[in-house]
C-alpha positions in Angstrom: -13.0 93.6 -4.1 -13.5 96.5 -6.5 -17.0 97.9 -6.8 -18.6 96.8 -10.1 -18.4 99.5 -12.7 -21.6 101.4 -13.4 -20.5 103.4 -16.5 -22.8 102.5 -19.4 -21.1 101.1 -22.5 -24.1 102.2 -24.6 -22.1 105.1 -26.0 -23.0 107.3 -28.9 -19.8 106.4 -30.7 -20.4 102.7 -30.3 -24.0 103.1 -31.6 -22.9 105.1 -34.6 -20.2 102.6 -35.5 -22.8 99.8 -35.3 -25.4 101.8 -37.2 -22.9 102.3 -40.0 -22.0 98.6 -40.1 -25.6 97.2 -39.9 -27.5 100.1 -41.6 -25.9 99.6 -45.0 -26.7 95.9 -45.0 -30.3 96.5 -44.0 -30.8 99.4 -46.4 -29.4 97.4 -49.2 -31.7 94.5 -48.6 -34.7 96.8 -48.1 -34.0 98.4 -51.4 -33.8 95.0 -53.1 -37.0 93.9 -51.4 -39.0 97.0 -52.4 -37.6 97.1 -55.9 -38.4 93.5 -56.6 -42.0 94.0 -55.3 -42.4 97.1 -57.4 -41.5 95.4 -60.7 -43.3 92.1 -59.8 -40.1 90.1 -59.7 -40.1 89.3 -56.0 -39.3 85.7 -54.9 -39.5 85.0 -51.2 -37.1 82.1 -51.3 -34.4 84.0 -53.2 -34.7 87.1 -51.1 -34.6 85.1 -47.9 -31.4 83.4 -49.0 -29.9 86.8 -49.9 -30.9 88.3 -46.5 -29.3 85.4 -44.7 -26.1 85.8 -46.7 -26.0 89.6 -46.0 -26.6 89.2 -42.2 -24.2 86.3 -41.9 -21.2 88.6 -41.8 -22.4 90.9 -39.1 -22.5 88.5 -36.1 -23.4 89.7 -32.6 -26.8 90.9 -31.4 -28.5 91.2 -34.8 -27.7 87.5 -35.5 -29.3 86.6 -32.1 -32.4 88.6 -33.0 -32.6 87.0 -36.4 -32.4 83.6 -34.7 -35.1 84.6 -32.3 -37.4 85.7 -35.1 -36.8 82.4 -36.9 -37.9 80.4 -33.9 -41.1 82.4 -33.1 -43.9 80.6 -35.0 -45.4 82.7 -37.8 -43.4 85.8 -37.0 -41.8 85.4 -40.4 -42.9 83.6 -43.5 -41.6 80.0 -43.7 -38.9 80.8 -46.3 -37.3 83.5 -44.1 -37.6 81.4 -40.9 -35.8 78.5 -42.6 -33.0 80.6 -43.8 -32.4 82.7 -40.7 -32.5 79.7 -38.4 -29.2 78.6 -40.0 -27.4 81.7 -38.9 -24.7 81.4 -36.3 -24.8 84.1 -33.7 -21.3 83.7 -32.1 -19.1 86.8 -32.4 -15.3 86.4 -32.8 -13.7 85.8 -29.4 -11.9 88.6 -27.6 -8.1 88.6 -27.8 -6.0 88.3 -24.6 -5.5 92.0 -24.2 -9.2 92.6 -24.5 -9.9 89.9 -21.9 -7.5 91.5 -19.4 -9.0 94.9 -19.8 -12.5 93.6 -19.5 -11.7 91.6 -16.3 -10.0 94.7 -14.9 -13.0 96.8 -15.7 -15.3 94.4 -13.7 -13.2 93.3 -10.8 -10.4 95.9 -10.6 -6.7 95.9 -11.7 -5.8 93.1 -9.4 -8.6 90.8 -10.7 -6.3 87.9 -11.3 -5.7 87.4 -7.5 -9.2 86.0 -7.1 -8.3 83.0 -9.3 -5.9 80.2 -9.0 -6.1 79.8 -12.8 -7.8 81.9 -15.4 -7.0 80.9 -19.0 -7.3 84.0 -21.3 -8.5 81.8 -24.1 -12.3 81.4 -24.2 -13.8 78.0 -23.6 -16.9 79.0 -25.5 -18.2 82.0 -27.4 -21.7 83.3 -27.8 -23.5 86.4 -29.3 -23.2 88.7 -26.3 -20.1 87.4 -24.4 -17.7 84.5 -24.0 -17.0 81.9 -21.3 -13.7 81.2 -19.6 -13.2 78.0 -17.6 -11.3 79.1 -14.4 -10.3 77.6 -11.1 -10.7 79.4 -7.7 -8.2 79.1 -4.8 -10.5 76.7 -3.0 -10.4 74.3 -6.0 -13.8 75.0 -7.4 -14.0 75.1 -11.2 -16.1 78.0 -12.4 -17.5 79.4 -15.7 -16.8 83.1 -16.1 -19.1 84.6 -18.7 -17.6 87.9 -19.8 -19.6 90.4 -21.9 -18.1 91.8 -25.0 -17.1 95.5 -25.0 -19.6 98.0 -26.4 -22.2 95.3 -26.7 -25.0 97.5 -25.3 -24.4 100.0 -28.1 -24.5 97.2 -30.7 -27.8 95.8 -29.2 -29.5 99.2 -29.4 -28.3 99.8 -33.0 -29.3 96.4 -34.1 -32.8 96.6 -32.5 -33.3 99.9 -34.4 -32.4 98.2 -37.6 -34.7 95.3 -36.8 -37.5 97.8 -36.4 -36.8 99.0 -40.0 -36.8 95.5 -41.4 -40.2 94.7 -39.7 -41.8 98.0 -40.7 -40.9 97.3 -44.4 -42.2 93.7 -44.2 -45.5 94.9 -42.7 -46.2 96.9 -45.8 -46.2 93.8 -47.9 -47.6 91.1 -45.6 -50.5 91.8 -43.2 -50.9 88.3 -41.7 -49.0 89.1 -38.6 -48.6 92.5 -36.9 -45.1 92.1 -35.5 -45.1 95.3 -33.4 -45.7 93.4 -30.1 -43.2 90.7 -31.1 -40.6 93.5 -31.6 -41.4 94.9 -28.2 -41.0 91.5 -26.5 -37.8 90.7 -28.3 -36.4 94.1 -27.4 -37.2 93.8 -23.8 -35.8 90.2 -23.4 -32.6 91.1 -25.3 -32.0 94.1 -23.2 -32.5 92.0 -20.1 -29.9 89.5 -21.4 -27.3 92.3 -21.1 -27.7 92.4 -17.4 -25.8 89.5 -15.9 -26.8 90.4 -12.4 -30.4 89.7 -13.5 -29.3 86.4 -15.1 -27.7 85.4 -11.8 -31.1 86.0 -10.1 -32.8 83.9 -12.8 -30.3 81.2 -12.1 -31.1 81.2 -8.4 -34.8 81.2 -9.4 -34.4 78.0 -11.4 -32.2 76.4 -8.7 -35.1 76.9 -6.3 -37.9 75.8 -8.7 -36.0 72.6 -9.8 -34.5 71.7 -6.4 -36.7 68.6 -6.2 -35.9 67.4 -9.8 -32.9 65.0 -9.4 -32.5 64.7 -13.2 -32.0 68.4 -13.8 -29.0 70.5 -12.6 -28.6 74.3 -12.5 -25.3 76.1 -12.0 -24.9 78.2 -8.9 -23.7 81.9 -9.2 -20.7 83.2 -7.4 -21.9 86.6 -6.4 -18.6 88.0 -5.1 -17.1 87.5 -8.5 -20.0 88.7 -10.6 -21.1 92.1 -11.8 -23.6 93.4 -14.4 -21.2 92.4 -17.2 -19.4 89.4 -15.6 -21.2 86.3 -14.4 -19.2 83.7 -12.5 -20.9 80.4 -11.8 -20.2 76.8 -11.0 -18.9 74.8 -14.0 -21.2 71.9 -15.0 -19.5 69.1 -16.9 -21.6 67.5 -19.6 -21.7 66.4 -23.3 -23.8 68.2 -25.9 -27.3 66.9 -26.1 -27.2 66.2 -29.8 -24.4 63.7 -29.4 -27.1 61.4 -28.0 -29.2 61.4 -31.2 -28.0 57.9 -32.2 -28.0 56.1 -28.8 -30.7 53.5 -27.9 -34.4 54.4 -27.7 -34.6 54.1 -23.9 -31.7 56.5 -23.4 -33.2 59.1 -25.7 -36.6 58.7 -24.0 -34.9 59.3 -20.6 -33.3 62.5 -21.8 -36.6 63.7 -23.3 -38.3 63.1 -20.0 -35.7 65.2 -18.1 -36.0 68.0 -20.7 -39.8 68.0 -20.4 -39.7 68.4 -16.7 -36.9 71.0 -16.8 -39.1 73.2 -19.0 -42.6 72.6 -17.7 -42.3 72.0 -14.0 -41.3 75.7 -13.6 -44.1 76.8 -15.9 -47.0 74.8 -14.5 -45.9 75.1 -10.9 -44.5 78.6 -10.8 -45.5 80.4 -14.1 -41.9 80.7 -15.3 -40.4 79.5 -18.6 -36.8 79.3 -20.0 -37.3 81.2 -23.2 -34.3 80.1 -25.3 -34.7 76.8 -27.1 -31.1 76.7 -28.4 -29.8 73.2 -28.2 -26.5 74.4 -26.9 -28.1 75.4 -23.7 -28.3 71.8 -22.4 -25.6 69.3 -21.7 -25.9 65.7 -20.5 -24.1 64.1 -17.5 -22.8 60.5 -17.5 -25.8 59.4 -15.4 -28.1 60.9 -18.2 -29.3 63.8 -16.0 -29.1 67.1 -17.8 -27.5 70.5 -17.1 -29.7 73.5 -17.8 -27.6 76.5 -18.9 -27.9 80.2 -19.9 -30.7 82.1 -18.0 -30.6 85.4 -19.9 -34.0 84.8 -21.5 -36.5 83.9 -18.8 -40.2 84.9 -18.9 -42.3 85.2 -15.8 -46.1 84.9 -16.5 -49.1 85.8 -14.4 -50.7 82.6 -13.1 -53.8 83.4 -15.1 -51.7 83.0 -18.3 -50.9 79.5 -17.3 -54.6 78.9 -16.6 -55.3 80.0 -20.2 -52.9 77.4 -21.5 -54.8 74.7 -19.7 -58.2 76.2 -20.7 -57.3 76.1 -24.4 -56.2 72.5 -24.1 -59.7 71.5 -22.7 -61.4 73.8 -25.2 -59.8 71.8 -28.1 -60.5 68.4 -26.4 -64.2 69.3 -25.8 -64.7 71.5 -28.9 -65.7 74.3 -26.5 -65.5 77.6 -28.5 -66.4 79.8 -25.6 -63.6 78.4 -23.4 -61.1 78.9 -26.3 -62.2 82.5 -26.6 -61.7 83.0 -22.9 -58.2 81.5 -23.1 -57.2 83.7 -26.0 -58.5 86.8 -24.3 -56.6 86.0 -21.1 -53.4 86.1 -23.2 -54.3 89.5 -24.7 -55.7 88.6 -28.1 -58.2 91.1 -29.4 -60.6 91.3 -32.3 -61.5 87.6 -32.1 -63.8 87.0 -35.0 -65.2 83.5 -35.7 -62.8 83.2 -38.7 -59.8 84.3 -36.6 -60.6 81.8 -33.8 -60.7 79.0 -36.4 -57.2 79.9 -37.6 -55.8 80.2 -34.1 -57.4 76.9 -33.2 -55.7 75.2 -36.1 -52.3 76.3 -34.9 -53.2 75.4 -31.3 -54.4 71.9 -32.4 -51.0 71.4 -34.0 -49.1 72.4 -30.8 -51.3 70.4 -28.5 -51.6 67.4 -30.8 -49.2 65.1 -29.0 -50.8 65.9 -25.6 -54.3 64.9 -26.8 -53.5 61.2 -27.5 -53.2 58.8 -24.5 -50.5 56.6 -26.1 -46.8 56.3 -26.6 -45.8 58.3 -29.7 -43.2 60.5 -31.2 -43.7 64.3 -30.9 -44.2 64.3 -34.6 -45.3 61.0 -36.1 -43.5 61.7 -39.4 -40.2 62.5 -37.5 -39.8 65.4 -39.8 -40.4 69.2 -39.6 -42.2 69.2 -42.9 -45.7 68.8 -41.4 -45.1 71.7 -39.1 -43.8 73.9 -41.9 -47.0 73.1 -43.9 -49.2 74.0 -41.0 -47.3 77.3 -40.5 -47.7 78.2 -44.2 -51.4 77.4 -44.2 -52.0 79.3 -41.0 -50.0 82.3 -42.3 -52.1 82.3 -45.6 -55.4 82.1 -43.7 -54.4 84.9 -41.3 -53.9 87.2 -44.3 -57.3 86.2 -45.6 -59.1 87.1 -42.3 -57.3 90.4 -41.9 -54.3 89.5 -39.8 -53.6 89.3 -36.1 -51.6 91.1 -33.5 -49.6 88.6 -31.4 -49.7 89.6 -27.6 -46.3 90.1 -26.0 -46.7 87.4 -23.4 -47.6 84.9 -26.0 -44.3 85.3 -28.0 -41.8 83.3 -25.9 -44.3 80.8 -24.7 -45.0 79.8 -28.4 -41.3 79.9 -29.1 -40.5 77.7 -26.1 -43.1 75.1 -27.1 -41.7 74.9 -30.6 -38.1 74.8 -29.3 -38.7 72.0 -27.0 -40.6 70.1 -29.7 -37.5 70.5 -31.9 -35.4 68.8 -29.2 -37.8 65.9 -29.0 -37.9 65.7 -32.7 -34.1 65.5 -32.9 -34.0 62.8 -30.2 -36.9 60.9 -31.9 -38.3 60.3 -28.4 -41.3 58.0 -28.0 -43.3 58.9 -24.9 -46.8 59.2 -23.6 -46.9 63.0 -23.7 -50.5 63.0 -22.5 -49.6 61.3 -19.2 -46.7 63.7 -18.7 -49.0 66.7 -19.3 -51.7 65.4 -17.1 -49.3 64.8 -14.2 -48.5 68.5 -14.3 -52.0 70.0 -14.6 -54.3 67.5 -12.8 -54.1 69.5 -9.5 -53.5 72.9 -11.0 -54.7 75.8 -8.9 -54.2 79.5 -9.8 -53.9 80.6 -6.2 -51.3 77.9 -5.4 -49.2 78.8 -8.4 -49.4 82.5 -7.4 -48.1 81.6 -3.9 -45.3 79.4 -5.2 -44.3 82.0 -7.7 -44.2 84.8 -5.1 -42.0 82.6 -2.8 -39.7 81.6 -5.7 -39.2 85.3 -6.8 -38.5 86.3 -3.2 -35.8 83.6 -2.8 -34.2 84.7 -6.1 -34.4 88.4 -5.3 -36.9 89.1 -8.1 -39.9 90.2 -6.1 -42.1 92.4 -8.2 -40.8 91.2 -11.6 -43.8 89.7 -13.3 
């Protein structure tokens, strides 16, 4: 087999083309934003809708970043989060000549000899690449995720423009210092470009969830994978949201499987799947689930997990000192009494379903309206107390919690969340988590990545 190509696609020409494409849009919106504020005619809802419309034609990485920002609680005001969450990140699929050239670049000019069948039409498209459903000579059906050309240049250009957007916003809203959020998003998005890293994440999840019969993880095919091509076993399943109208028992069973798919890795190994996109899960006929797309994975120090548990007990017991210890373990600084009160309000909303020992929906109103009102109130109070800098490690944990809550909301699941949570934390031990994490990272070839 051909040696995977190492030439970087992050070219100056590619970056300049993307700067020209994105920069005009961002500059135009920034000018509107600043001008409206200057003359006192600024309306958040109107500007948010205009920004969504302007970004909607760009596709690719900036769209993915916008979606990420929309699902990180309080990173953006509610009006912007609501509008940007509607964006679709998928880029137009590559044509057949492009696919041939990309496959030849990754596996060599005779790439097709490795496959019994390889349709040149994509089975699915996403923001950074597209997926082909192929068949190997031994009969295995595989998914080949092929990265779009020049996507690295597009990512760097789009991240630069995101920095411009956030710097402008910070001038007008001091509630959240988004600098660390930007750093975390940038790091995770750059990691998603490395499909060889994603293959390791996939092996990591295969190891961590090996004892979970209701959760399935694809297996990478290393001999047909490179940094920009990821070949893995094809997992058949139906979209999760097609089960929204089935009976309550079925929806509850799916929610239980989702809960364990997310939180067994976190509480037992300190690892979380950081992308709450509903398209990353499919359902098998036996109602077990397939967990897909491992580009955005966050590995936490075991002490971070301890902080999550400490904050829970701090809220239950009204123990302010324990809450402070938890926030400090995550990297929060400048914790005044007023700021702690605001952070506790947000934490109480997130932990709410885990604090009642009864069967209930994740949100008793079965609507996102309560959450939006909490976010708006927290955002307003943060401005009043002088704002807060969100630590990097906190960003995707918060996003994941909200993302999973959204899944449960869509399924209208009715479960005793308290019992589920207790089953995961009752025997928690930091040293045991550290040992399991080290072993899992070793198995996946990720030793040293924390």
